[in-house]
C-alpha positions in Angstrom: 17.7 36.1 -1.8 20.9 35.0 -3.6 22.0 33.3 -0.3 18.6 31.6 0.0 18.8 30.2 -3.5 22.4 29.0 -3.1 21.3 27.3 0.1 18.4 25.9 -1.8 20.6 24.1 -4.3 22.8 22.8 -1.5 19.7 21.3 0.2 18.6 19.6 -3.0 22.1 18.1 -3.5 22.3 17.0 0.2 19.3 14.7 -0.5 21.5 12.7 -2.8 20.7 14.4 -6.1 23.4 15.3 -8.6 22.2 18.4 -10.4 23.3 18.8 -14.0 24.5 22.3 -14.8 21.3 23.0 -16.7 19.1 21.8 -13.8 21.1 23.8 -11.3 20.7 26.9 -13.5 16.9 26.3 -13.8 16.4 25.9 -10.0 18.5 29.0 -9.4 16.7 31.1 -11.9 13.0 30.4 -11.3 11.7 32.2 -8.3 9.7 29.6 -6.4 8.0 32.2 -4.1 6.1 33.6 -7.1 4.3 30.3 -7.5 2.9 30.4 -3.9 1.7 34.0 -3.7 -1.1 33.1 -1.2 1.2 31.0 1.0 1.0 27.4 1.8 0.3 25.0 4.6 3.1 24.0 6.9 3.6 20.5 8.4 1.6 21.5 11.4 -1.4 22.5 9.3 -0.8 26.2 9.8 -1.0 28.5 6.8 2.3 30.2 6.1 1.9 33.6 4.4 4.3 35.7 2.5 4.6 38.2 5.4 5.6 35.4 7.9 9.4 35.2 8.8 9.6 31.6 7.9 8.0 32.0 4.4 11.1 32.4 2.3 13.3 30.0 4.3 10.6 27.3 3.8 10.0 28.2 0.1 13.8 27.7 -0.5 14.0 24.4 1.4 13.8 20.9 0.1 10.1 20.6 1.2 6.7 20.0 -0.3 4.6 23.1 -0.2 0.9 22.2 0.1 -1.3 24.9 -1.5 -4.8 23.4 -1.4 -6.7 21.2 1.0 -10.0 19.4 0.8 -10.8 19.2 4.5 -7.5 17.8 5.9 -6.5 16.2 2.6 -3.9 17.9 0.4 -5.1 18.1 -3.2 -2.6 20.4 -4.7 1.1 21.3 -4.0 4.5 22.2 -5.2 6.5 18.9 -5.0 9.7 18.3 -3.1 12.4 19.9 -5.1 14.9 17.0 -5.0 12.2 14.7 -6.3 11.4 17.2 -9.1 15.1 17.3 -10.0 15.3 13.5 -10.2 12.2 13.3 -12.4 13.4 16.1 -14.7 16.8 14.5 -15.0 15.0 11.2 -16.0 12.9 13.1 -18.5 16.1 14.2 -20.3 14.6 17.4 -21.7 16.5 19.1 -24.5 16.0 22.6 -25.9 13.1 22.6 -28.4 11.4 19.5 -26.9 7.6 19.6 -26.7 6.5 18.4 -23.2 3.1 17.5 -21.9 2.7 17.8 -18.2 -0.1 16.1 -16.4 -0.9 18.0 -13.2 -0.1 21.8 -13.4 0.0 22.3 -9.6 1.5 25.7 -8.9 3.1 26.0 -12.3 6.6 25.8 -10.9 7.6 22.5 -12.5 6.3 23.8 -15.9 8.5 26.9 -15.3 11.5 24.8 -14.8 10.8 22.8 -17.9 10.5 26.0 -19.9 13.7 27.3 -18.5 15.4 24.1 -19.7 14.3 25.1 -23.2 11.1 23.0 -23.6 7.7 24.2 -25.0 5.2 23.0 -22.4 1.6 22.2 -22.3 0.5 21.6 -18.7 -3.0 20.5 -17.7 -4.9 20.3 -14.5 -8.4 19.1 -13.8 -9.0 21.8 -11.2 -9.9 25.0 -12.9 -8.9 27.2 -10.0 -5.5 25.5 -9.8 -4.9 25.9 -13.5 -5.8 29.6 -13.3 -3.4 30.2 -10.4 -0.6 28.4 -12.3 -1.3 30.6 -15.4 -1.2 33.8 -13.3 2.1 32.7 -11.6 3.8 31.9 -14.8 2.9 35.3 -16.2 4.2 37.0 -13.0 7.4 35.1 -13.3 7.8 36.1 -16.9 7.9 32.5 -18.1 7.3 32.1 -21.8 6.6 28.9 -23.7 4.0 27.4 -21.3 0.3 26.8 -22.2 -2.0 26.0 -19.2 -5.1 24.0 -19.9 -8.0 22.8 -17.7 -8.5 19.2 -18.8 -8.9 15.7 -17.5 -5.5 14.1 -17.5 -6.6 10.9 -19.1 -7.4 12.5 -22.5 -5.0 15.5 -22.1 -2.9 16.8 -25.0 -5.4 16.1 -27.8 -4.2 17.3 -31.2 -0.5 17.5 -30.1 2.6 15.5 -30.5 5.1 15.4 -27.7 8.8 14.4 -27.2 8.4 13.9 -23.5 5.5 13.5 -21.0 5.7 14.0 -17.3 3.1 13.2 -14.7 3.1 15.0 -11.3 0.2 13.2 -9.7 -0.1 9.6 -8.5 -1.8 7.3 -11.0 -2.6 3.6 -11.3 -1.4 3.4 -14.8 -0.6 5.1 -18.1 -3.2 6.5 -20.4 -3.0 5.0 -23.9 -3.7 8.5 -25.2 -0.4 9.7 -23.9 1.5 6.9 -25.7 -0.4 7.7 -28.9 0.8 11.3 -28.7 4.4 10.4 -27.8 7.0 10.7 -30.5 9.2 7.6 -31.2 12.0 7.4 -28.7 10.0 9.5 -26.2 9.4 8.6 -22.5 6.6 9.1 -20.0 7.9 9.8 -16.5 5.1 9.0 -14.1 4.5 8.0 -10.4 2.6 4.7 -10.7 0.9 3.0 -7.7 2.8 0.1 -6.3 2.2 -1.4 -2.8 0.7 1.8 -1.3 3.3 4.2 -2.7 3.9 5.8 -6.1 7.4 4.9 -7.3 8.4 6.9 -10.4 8.6 4.9 -13.6 10.1 5.7 -17.0 7.6 4.2 -19.5 8.3 3.5 -23.1 6.5 1.7 -25.9 8.5 -0.5 -28.1 8.3 -2.8 -31.1 5.0 -4.7 -31.5 3.2 -2.4 -29.1 4.9 -3.7 -26.0 5.0 -1.2 -23.1 7.7 -1.5 -20.6 9.1 0.6 -17.7 12.2 1.1 -15.6 12.1 2.3 -12.0 13.5 5.8 -11.5 13.1 6.4 -7.7 10.7 5.9 -4.7 8.1 8.5 -4.2 4.7 9.3 -2.7 2.2 11.5 -4.5 -1.4 12.8 -4.2 -3.6 10.5 -6.3 -5.3 11.6 -9.5 -9.1 11.2 -10.1 -11.1 9.3 -12.6 -9.8 6.4 -14.8 -6.2 7.1 -14.1 -6.7 5.7 -10.6 -9.0 2.8 -11.5 -8.5 -0.5 -9.7 -7.3 -3.4 -11.7 -6.5 -7.1 -11.4 -3.0 -6.4 -10.1 -4.0 -3.6 -7.7 -2.5 -3.7 -4.2 -4.8 -3.0 -1.2 -5.3 0.7 -0.4 -3.0 1.9 2.4 -4.1 0.9 5.8 -4.6 3.8 8.2 -3.3 1.7 11.1 -3.1 -1.9 12.3 -3.8 -2.0 16.0 -2.8 -4.5 18.7 0.3 -5.7 16.9 2.7 -8.2 18.5 6.2 -9.0 17.5 6.0 -12.4 15.8 9.5 -12.6 14.2 12.9 -11.4 15.5 15.1 -8.8 13.8 17.1 -10.3 10.9 19.7 -7.7 10.2 20.9 -4.2 11.2 18.3 -1.5 10.6 18.1 -0.6 6.9 18.4 3.0 5.9 15.4 4.6 4.2 16.4 3.9 0.6 17.3 0.2 1.3 14.0 -0.3 3.1 12.2 1.2 0.1 14.1 -1.3 -2.1 12.8 -4.2 0.1 9.3 -2.7 0.0 9.3 -2.5 -3.8 10.5 -6.1 -4.1 7.8 -7.4 -1.7 5.2 -5.6 -3.7 6.5 -7.1 -6.9 6.2 -10.6 -5.3 3.0 -10.3 -3.4 -0.3 -8.5 -4.3 -1.4 -8.0 -0.7 1.6 -5.7 0.2 0.7 -2.1 1.0 1.6 0.9 3.1 0.6 0.6 6.8 0.8 2.8 9.9 1.9 1.3 13.2 0.6 2.9 16.5 3.1 5.1 18.3 5.5 5.1 15.4 5.9 8.1 13.0 7.3 6.2 10.0 5.1 4.4 7.5 6.0 0.7 6.9 4.9 -1.9 4.5 2.7 -4.8 5.5 0.7 -7.7 4.1 -3.1 -7.3 4.7 -5.5 -10.2 5.1 -8.9 -10.3 3.3 -10.4 -7.9 5.9 -7.8 -5.2 5.2 -7.6 -4.6 9.0 -5.1 -7.3 10.0 -1.9 -8.9 8.8 1.8 -8.5 9.2 4.2 -5.5 9.1 7.9 -5.7 8.2 10.2 -3.3 10.1 13.5 -2.0 8.7 15.5 -4.5 10.8 13.5 -7.4 9.4 11.4 -7.9 12.5 7.7 -8.7 11.9 4.7 -7.5 13.8 1.4 -9.2 13.2 -2.2 -9.5 14.4 -5.5 -11.1 13.4 -6.6 -14.8 13.0 -4.0 -15.4 10.3 -1.1 -13.7 12.0 1.1 -16.8 11.9 0.6 -17.4 8.2 1.2 -13.8 7.3 4.3 -13.7 9.5 5.7 -16.6 7.6 5.0 -15.0 4.2 6.5 -11.7 5.4 9.7 -13.4 6.6 9.9 -15.3 3.3 9.7 -12.1 1.3 12.3 -10.4 3.4 14.7 -13.3 3.2 14.2 -13.7 -0.5 15.2 -10.1 -1.1 18.3 -10.5 1.2 19.3 -13.7 -0.5 19.2 -12.0 -3.9 21.8 -9.5 -2.7 19.3 -6.7 -1.7 18.5 -5.6 -5.2 17.7 -1.9 -5.6 14.4 -0.9 -7.1 16.2 0.4 -10.2 17.2 -3.2 -11.0 13.6 -4.0 -11.9 12.1 -4.0 -15.4 8.3 -3.7 -15.4 6.0 -5.0 -18.1 2.6 -3.2 -18.5 -0.7 -4.4 -20.0 -4.1 -2.8 -20.5 -6.4 -2.9 -17.4 -8.6 -0.7 -15.3 -12.0 0.6 -16.5 -12.8 -1.2 -19.9 -14.4 2.0 -21.1 -11.2 4.0 -20.3 -8.4 1.5 -20.1 -4.9 2.3 -18.7 -1.5 0.5 -19.1 -0.9 -1.0 -15.6 2.2 -2.9 -14.2 1.7 -6.6 -14.6 5.2 -8.3 -14.6 8.4 -7.5 -12.7 11.8 -8.9 -13.8 15.2 -8.4 -12.1 17.4 -7.3 -15.0 20.8 -6.8 -13.3 22.7 -7.5 -10.1 22.7 -5.0 -7.3 24.6 -1.7 -7.7 28.1 -1.9 -6.2 28.4 -0.5 -2.7 
């Protein structure tokens, strides 16, 4: 087991994460297998049980562990550890902090927070998920965590919090969270943008302004209710696939690595409201594209800058896609961390949320 956990930390670091000493201690100390006692679903859809030989090696890998399905759709999981580490680092938890977590999941993230010295209130809208998290925390001997069954939008009533972390994809930030956040606090949340959920660090400032910085790219399961309401700036939902695509623009550069491609994707979404995640036939990777008004046709930008397109407006959408890609390149390939986001109230008028509305490049690209 000690070897498995050392290997676990190495895998997290290999994904480009610098673990602080306190984070490394937390990941090494909390037994992740205790939080998936009934097993999980592997990438092939097979249920992996504790008695299976690949159970512990997978638990102590840098992988998402899906723990609940609705049909074929994952609706609860233990997130990818490297992403958890990045979000926890951005949260900047100190001993004695009061933390509200939206999305209890398996309880593992709350256990890490408690191990870092926080007093945690974690909530989940699914009663069975909350109960399993509560039981796992007890088995692991984790103190300082209260698990509640509650709708995330109004969660944390009656409390004040130094930090708030959201572990489910949302369209925006509940004003109730900001009302319960102590001055100088931050909300770390994956907020929908162009068919993905990049993680934002959200703060409220003088005069009631709400702004955010981009922490990292991510993809999350979506929440339910007002937290995922459509709004005036919403991008189209992800397109399952765009068929019969033809190459309409040549490659423009050497193939971008995954992070650089996500930077381009983020910029395109900031500049054009029809950008979203798309699937291309016979290709495993997801790409971003611009959808036409039918949501079934448009143009897709590949990591080498080539464009594939279809539909009656293929020529027009190709031109827009090329312009977006060339704009990003001409600006020096800014990383998503270079963006400052301004939020305003939108969504359901009866249950409004703070949603991204403006994007401003605040600095030059990071040095190579």
